[in-house]
N, C-alpha and C positions, 0 to 999 in steps of 0.2 A: 568084846570084841567087835567091833562094825569091818565090815569085808563090801568091797565094792573096787569097781575098774572107774578108770578115770586118763584124762588127756593130761598131759603135762605140756605147759604152759608157759608165757614166757611174757615180762613187763616192759614195753617197747617203754616209754615215757611217762615214768611215775615218779619222779621224783628221789629217793632214795633207793627207790626198789629197781628201779633202771634197769633193766637187761636181766634182771632176778629169773631164773628157771622155777616154776614152783607146780604143786598140784591145787585145787581147789577142794574143800569138805566144808559140803554143805549142811546149813544151819540145824536141819531137823538129826544131821549124821553130828553133829559136833554136839548136840543136847542130850542124845544117847549118851558119847562119849563121858560128856559133865554139865549133866542136867544145871538150866540156871546161869551159868557161866559166859560171862562177856570178856573176858580178860584172854591174854597170852596163856598158856600152859604144854606142858609137855606130856608128848605119845610117845609109845612103841609098839613094834611088831614087826610086818615084813612088805617090803616092795618088791614084788616080782620075787619073793623068795631072798632075799636080801633083808638080814635082821637089822633094826635099826631100835633106838632107844633112845630119847633125851632131843627128840626133834620136837620144835617148836611149831605148833598150832599158834596162828595168830589171827585177829579179828580184823575183817577187813569191810562191816557192816552190813546191816540187814540180818547179822545173825550167822552169815557165813563166815571161814577161817581160809588160811592160806597155810601151804609148807615149803617153805624154800628148801628145795635140793639142789647143794652145793655140787660141784662138779665133779668132787669124789665119790658121793653118792648115784649122781647119773653115770660115772663111769664103771662102777659096778655091777649097777643094775643096762648099761650098755644100751643107755635109752637117751633121747634128748627131747626138745622140744615137737610136740605133734603126734608123740610115740606115747599109745595105749598104757598102764600100769595096774597091777592089781596090788590092792592094797588090803592089808588087816591092820587094825591098828583101838591100841587101848589106850586109857590115859596110864600113865609113866610114871605112879607115883612116890616109886621109890628113887627116881632124878635129884640127884646132887651135882654141886660143883663145890669142892674145899678152896680156901684159900690156901694157896704157895704159903709155905714157912717162911720164904725169903721176902715175899710182900707183908706178910703179917709181921714181922719183924721190922721194920720199915716204917709201919703204922706204931709202932711201940712208940717212934722217936717223934710224931706227928698225931695225937690224938684229934685232934679238930678235923685233921685229913682223916681219919677213920670214921668218926663223927659222921662226914657228909657221904664216904660210902655206902655205909650202911643206912645212909636217909633212901639211898637212888633205889628204885625197882631192881628186887634180885635179877630179874631178866638184865637186869642195865650192869650190875656188878658182874656179870658173867662177862658181860662184852670185853671188861678190863682184863677179868682173869681171863682167858682166852685169847686173848690178843699176846699178854706174857708167857702162858705157858706154851704159843706154838711159837715163841721165837728158836732159830737154829742155834744160836749161839748163847754159851755165856754173856759178851759184851752185850748181844742185842738185848737179852734178857732183863739185863741188867738195867740198859739206858730206859727201856719200856716200863721197868719198876718205877724210874725214878720220875718218867714225865707221867703216868697214873695219880704218884703221889701228888706233883705240882699242880697236877688237874683237880685233882681231891683240894689241894690247899685256895682255888682258887673257885671250888664250887661249877668246875666245868661236865659237862656230862660228854660222852665219849668219844660221839660226834665232834662236838664244838673242839675236842682235844687234839684230834684228827685232823681237823684243818687247821688249828692253830700251830701244828709241829709242819705241816705239809706246806704253810707258808704262804 
C-alpha cells in the first residue's frame, strides 16, 4: 500500500483526454505498486477516506501514471481541480468485469465478432461492457449491444464505434 498527497489536475487540450480531471502517480510510486510494469493496471484503496476499487492507472510516459477522476468520484470526495487529496492505494488484483449474459448470447450468433472482441486489450473490452451496463433503459441497452456486435464485425475499436454512431 502506498500513501501520498497530491493535487487534482485537469487536462486542457489533450486529444481524447481533454477536460479530464486526474491525479498523477509518480514513476517511483507506480514501481512500488507494480514493479517493472509499464501498462495500465487497476488499483484499490482510499481517496480522502472514500473507498475506491477497480480504478485504472494509465501510463503517461517517463514511467508516470495518471488516475482519471470521474465526476461521481469528485462529488463523493467533495473536491475538484486544484484541491489536495490524500491517496492510499495498492494493486487491485481481484478486479474483474464480467461479460453480461445478453451480450454473450448475441456473440453466440456471431463467433467472428466474439473473436475480434477477445482480441482487444482487456481495458478496451471493458469500455464496451461498461457502456452497455450503464444503459438506463432496456431499449438503450439492446441498441448498445447491437452497436457493439456490429462494431466487432467491422473490427472497430470503441472510439471508432462512438464516432460512427454520432455521425
